[in-house]
Each structure stands twice: as C-alpha cells, then as structure tokens.
C-alpha positions in Angstrom: -7.0 -6.4 0.9 -7.2 -9.0 -1.9 -6.4 -9.4 -5.5 -9.1 -9.1 -8.2 -9.1 -9.6 -11.9 -11.8 -8.1 -14.1 -12.3 -8.6 -17.9 -12.2 -5.6 -20.2 -15.2 -3.3 -20.0 -16.1 0.3 -20.6 -17.5 2.8 -18.1 -19.2 6.2 -18.6 -16.8 9.1 -18.2 -19.5 10.9 -16.2 -22.5 10.0 -14.1 -25.8 9.9 -16.1 -27.1 13.5 -16.3 -30.6 14.9 -16.1 -30.4 15.7 -19.8 -29.6 12.1 -20.7 -32.3 10.8 -18.3 -34.9 13.2 -19.7 -34.5 11.4 -23.1 -35.2 8.1 -21.4 -38.3 9.5 -19.7 -39.6 11.0 -22.9 -39.1 7.9 -24.9 -40.5 5.4 -22.3 -42.9 7.5 -20.1 -41.1 6.0 -17.2 -41.8 7.6 -13.8 -39.8 10.7 -12.9 -37.4 10.4 -10.0 -38.1 12.2 -6.8 -36.8 15.8 -6.7 -37.0 15.9 -10.6 -38.4 19.4 -10.5 -36.4 20.6 -7.5 -34.1 23.5 -8.6 -31.3 22.2 -6.5 -31.2 19.0 -8.6 -32.6 20.0 -12.0 -29.7 21.5 -13.9 -29.4 19.4 -17.2 -25.7 18.9 -16.5 -26.2 17.7 -13.0 -26.3 13.9 -12.4 -29.8 12.6 -12.1 -30.6 12.0 -8.5 -33.0 9.6 -6.7 -33.5 6.9 -9.4 -34.0 3.6 -7.6 -31.8 0.6 -8.6 -34.7 -0.6 -10.7 -35.0 2.7 -12.5 -31.3 2.7 -13.2 -31.5 -0.8 -14.7 -34.5 0.3 -16.8 -32.4 3.1 -18.2 -29.6 0.7 -19.1 -32.1 -1.6 -20.8 -33.5 1.3 -22.8 -30.1 2.5 -23.8 -29.1 -1.0 -24.9 -32.2 -1.2 -27.1 -31.4 2.2 -28.6 -27.7 1.4 -29.4 -27.7 -2.3 -29.9 -25.0 -2.6 -27.3 -25.2 -4.1 -23.8 -25.3 -1.3 -21.3 -25.6 -2.2 -17.6 -24.6 -1.2 -14.1 -21.0 -1.9 -13.2 -20.2 -4.6 -10.7 -18.5 -3.4 -7.5 -15.2 -4.9 -8.7 -15.4 -3.1 -12.0 -16.3 0.2 -10.3 -13.4 0.0 -7.9 -10.9 -1.0 -10.7 -12.1 2.0 -12.7 -12.0 4.4 -9.8 -8.4 3.5 -9.0 -7.3 4.6 -12.5 -4.4 2.3 -12.5 -3.1 3.4 -9.1 -2.6 0.3 -6.9 -2.9 0.5 -3.1 -3.9 4.1 -3.0 -6.9 5.4 -1.0 -8.4 7.8 -3.6 -8.5 8.1 -7.4 -5.7 10.7 -7.2 -3.5 9.0 -4.6 -3.3 9.2 -0.8 -3.7 13.0 -0.3 -6.8 13.7 1.8 -10.0 15.1 0.0 -9.5 18.4 1.8 -6.5 18.9 -0.6 -8.9 19.3 -3.5 -9.4 22.8 -4.9 -12.2 24.7 -3.1 -13.2 21.6 -1.3 -14.8 23.4 1.7 -17.0 25.5 -0.7 -18.3 22.7 -2.9 -21.5 20.5 -2.8 -23.5 22.8 -0.6 -27.1 22.1 -1.7 -26.7 19.3 -4.3 -24.2 17.6 -6.7 -22.0 19.5 -9.0 -22.5 19.5 -12.8 -20.6 16.6 -14.2 -17.4 16.7 -16.2 -16.0 19.9 -14.7 -14.0 18.8 -11.7 -11.4 16.1 -10.9 -10.9 13.2 -13.2 -8.6 10.2 -12.8 -6.0 8.7 -15.0 -8.7 6.8 -16.9 -10.6 10.0 -17.7 -13.4 9.3 -15.3 -15.0 12.5 -13.8 -16.4 12.7 -10.2 -15.5 9.1 -9.6 -15.9 8.7 -5.8 -17.8 12.0 -5.4 -21.0 13.9 -6.2 -23.5 11.1 -5.8 -23.4 7.5 -4.6 -23.4 5.2 -7.7 -25.6 2.1 -7.9 -23.7 -1.1 -8.7 -25.2 -4.4 -10.1 -24.4 -6.5 -7.1 -26.4 -7.6 -4.2 -24.6 -6.5 -1.0 -23.1 -8.7 1.6 -20.7 -7.2 4.1 -18.7 -10.4 4.2 -18.7 -11.1 0.5 -15.0 -10.4 -0.1 -13.9 -13.2 2.4 -15.3 -15.7 -0.1 -15.5 -13.9 -3.5 -13.8 -15.4 -6.6 -10.6 -13.8 -7.8 -11.8 -13.3 -11.3 -14.9 -11.2 -12.1 -16.7 -11.2 -8.8 -20.3 -10.3 -9.3 -21.6 -10.2 -5.7 -23.7 -12.7 -3.8 -26.0 -15.0 -5.8 -29.2 -13.2 -4.6 -31.2 -11.9 -1.7 -32.8 -14.0 1.0 -35.9 -16.0 0.2 -39.2 -14.7 1.4 -39.1 -17.0 4.4 -35.6 -16.0 5.3 -36.3 -12.3 4.7 -38.8 -12.4 7.7 -35.8 -13.0 10.0 -33.1 -11.0 8.3 -32.3 -7.4 7.4 -33.8 -6.1 4.1 -32.0 -7.1 0.9 -29.7 -4.3 -0.3 -27.9 -3.5 -3.5 -24.3 -2.3 -3.5 -23.2 1.2 -4.2 -19.9 3.0 -4.4 -18.5 6.5 -4.2 -19.1 9.5 -2.0 -21.9 12.0 -2.0 -22.6 15.7 -1.8 -24.8 15.2 1.3 -22.2 13.6 3.6 -19.5 15.1 5.7 -17.0 13.1 3.8 -17.7 14.2 0.2 -15.3 11.9 -1.6 -15.1 8.2 -0.5 -12.0 6.0 -0.7 -11.9 3.7 -3.7 -12.5 0.7 -1.5 -15.3 2.1 0.5 -18.6 0.3 0.2 -22.2 1.3 0.8 -25.7 -0.2 0.2 -29.4 0.5 0.4 -32.5 -1.5 -0.5 -33.0 -1.3 -4.3 -36.4 0.4 -4.2 -35.1 3.4 -2.2 -34.9 6.8 -3.9 -32.4 9.1 -2.3 -31.3 12.5 -3.4 -27.6 11.6 -3.1 -27.9 8.5 -5.3 -27.3 8.3 -9.0 -25.4 6.0 -11.4 -23.1 5.7 -14.4 -23.3 3.1 -17.1 -21.0 0.3 -17.9 -20.8 -1.6 -21.2 -19.2 -4.8 -22.4 -16.2 -4.1 -24.7 -16.8 -5.0 -28.3 -14.3 -7.7 -29.5 -12.0 -6.4 -32.3 
C-alpha cells in the first residue's frame, strides 16, 4: 500500500465499443482485430476485443487528430484512481462486498463481454470499470515497480529491456487493469495488476481512452 498523486485527467465512461472502433477502421483502413466477425463479440455496443496495445494506441492517435485533443491510454495510476471512484482503501469500485453480491453475477459474461454502459458504475460515473475486458494501460510492466515508483504521476518503468538484455529475460509486457469475462473472477480488485506482451491480441482485452484535462 502506498500513496499516489495524479494530476487531473479525463477517462472514458465506457470501454471503446465496436461501433466506435468501426469508425476508426473505416477512416484509416487499419487492420481488423481478431474475432471482429465473431457473433459473440460483434454487437456494436460491446467493447471491441483483441486490439493489441499498438492498435489501441493507434486508435488514440486517430481520435486525437479528429478532435484536436490529446487522447491516450491511461497510466496504471490513473486507471486505479478512477476505478476507486473516491473510495479509499476499498477493494472494489463499490466497496468491499464480494463480486458475487452483484445482481445476476452467476448468469453474466457467459460467452463474451456485456454491452457497455448498462451495468454497474462507480461514483465517478465509470461503467464496467474492473470488469468486462482487461483494459490496456500506457505503462510498461514491472512487478516490482511500486517499490521504487515516484509519488506523483507514476508512469511505469522507463522502457523495456534492450535487445541484448531481452535474450536473457522474459518478454517485455505492457500493463493492463481490470477483470474479464473469460476468467473465474469476473471483476478484479481496483489494485489488481496484469500484463501481456503489447503485440498480443486476446479476446478478453480492450481499452478505454484517457484525455488530458483542458485548462480553464
């Protein structure tokens, strides 16, 4: 447990949907994610699944160019701050009650993620935070990072191993947060961390966008 300060930022109320991602694909001719045409994952209101970390960053870059605002992936620290919804030292976005206390918990997420914006939301108005799909974060992943991380605006390790170092170490991984429809534990604790190599495309991975707050 440690104290973290993050500057003001904005975070998407929902995970990026198939409908939103389709606009990006149409405008850029970017490659389609795996499972794009699978009926279990193709509802326009479901979160897009199986974009790699690089695909997610490309979406943010396209959205930034379209809107003239800086959209990006959130850092791990920003994601956790937002997921907590102002509740300090609680396990989940709603408090400490177990996920099984959620309505219809045992019957949900059978073959894929739920449509966004229709289930639980936290005190910041964020839907499905901690559930549905794992969400890519901006940071490189290091299991020991928080032993040495700065108190203000931690942004993860500086980078991955060099090519020479990579031959003798585990593959470089990007951080992700939140639970997923495919796992036994469907909703992860706010502090739970996960990671995979950035080129991987998994059907239980998606993302939501962050944005720098405009100074007033």
